[in-house]
C-alpha positions in Angstrom: 137.4 56.7 -11.3 137.1 58.1 -14.8 140.0 57.8 -17.2 139.9 60.3 -20.1 139.9 58.8 -23.5 143.0 60.8 -24.4 145.0 58.6 -22.1 143.9 55.5 -24.0 144.7 57.1 -27.3 148.2 58.1 -26.1 148.8 54.6 -24.8 147.6 53.0 -28.0 149.9 55.2 -30.0 152.8 54.4 -27.7 152.2 50.6 -28.1 152.0 50.8 -31.9 154.6 48.6 -33.6 156.0 49.9 -36.9 155.5 47.8 -40.0 158.5 46.1 -41.4 158.9 45.9 -45.2 157.8 42.5 -46.7 160.4 40.1 -48.0 159.3 40.6 -51.6 159.5 44.4 -51.6 163.3 44.5 -52.0 164.9 44.2 -55.3 168.1 42.6 -53.9 168.6 40.0 -51.2 170.0 42.5 -48.7 167.9 45.5 -49.5 165.0 44.3 -47.3 167.3 43.8 -44.3 169.1 47.2 -44.8 165.8 49.0 -45.1 164.3 47.3 -42.0 167.5 48.0 -40.0 167.6 51.7 -41.1 163.9 52.1 -40.4 164.3 50.6 -36.9 167.3 52.9 -36.2 165.4 55.9 -37.2 162.4 54.9 -35.2 164.6 54.5 -32.1 166.1 57.9 -32.7 162.7 59.5 -33.2 161.4 57.9 -30.0 164.4 59.3 -28.0 164.0 62.8 -29.5 160.3 62.8 -28.7 160.9 61.7 -25.1 163.6 64.4 -24.7 161.4 67.1 -26.2 158.5 66.1 -23.9 160.7 66.2 -20.8 162.3 69.5 -21.8 158.8 71.0 -22.5 157.6 69.9 -19.1 160.6 71.0 -17.1 161.4 74.2 -18.9 158.0 75.6 -19.9 155.6 73.7 -17.7 153.8 72.5 -20.9 152.6 69.0 -21.3 151.6 66.3 -18.9 153.7 64.1 -16.7 151.9 61.0 -18.0 152.8 61.8 -21.6 156.4 62.4 -20.6 156.4 59.0 -18.8 154.9 57.3 -21.8 157.3 58.9 -24.2 160.3 58.0 -22.0 159.1 54.4 -21.6 158.5 54.0 -25.3 162.0 55.3 -26.1 163.5 52.9 -23.5 161.6 49.9 -24.8 162.3 50.6 -28.5 166.0 50.9 -27.6 165.9 47.6 -25.7 164.1 45.9 -28.6 166.6 47.2 -31.1 169.5 46.0 -28.9 168.0 42.5 -28.7 167.5 42.3 -32.4 171.1 43.4 -33.0 172.3 40.8 -30.5 170.4 38.0 -32.2 171.8 39.1 -35.6 175.3 39.1 -34.3 174.8 35.7 -32.7 173.4 34.3 -36.0 176.4 35.8 -37.9 178.8 34.2 -35.4 177.1 30.8 -35.8 177.4 31.1 -39.6 181.1 32.0 -39.4 181.7 28.9 -37.2 180.3 26.6 -39.9 183.0 24.6 -41.8 183.3 25.3 -45.5 
């Protein structure tokens, strides 16, 4: 069975992990976190919009490929799950800090 190279390139793009800013790039102590959080939120929104557009194009116009729609949808779902897990860990760490006696 021959798999076209376009499938591999689409899969590798779907698996790409966005770069987070380095710790030294921010001028203030919270700027790096805020920038990383904002970047992650915009990436999740972008992935969801891409998946929605791919599904709409396939269903309404017959354009596109079902595999690309599935990849875009899966990428959007995984990026949302990752974002939720990072948020949960941050909230958990915040709660632990708040429990510390002063």
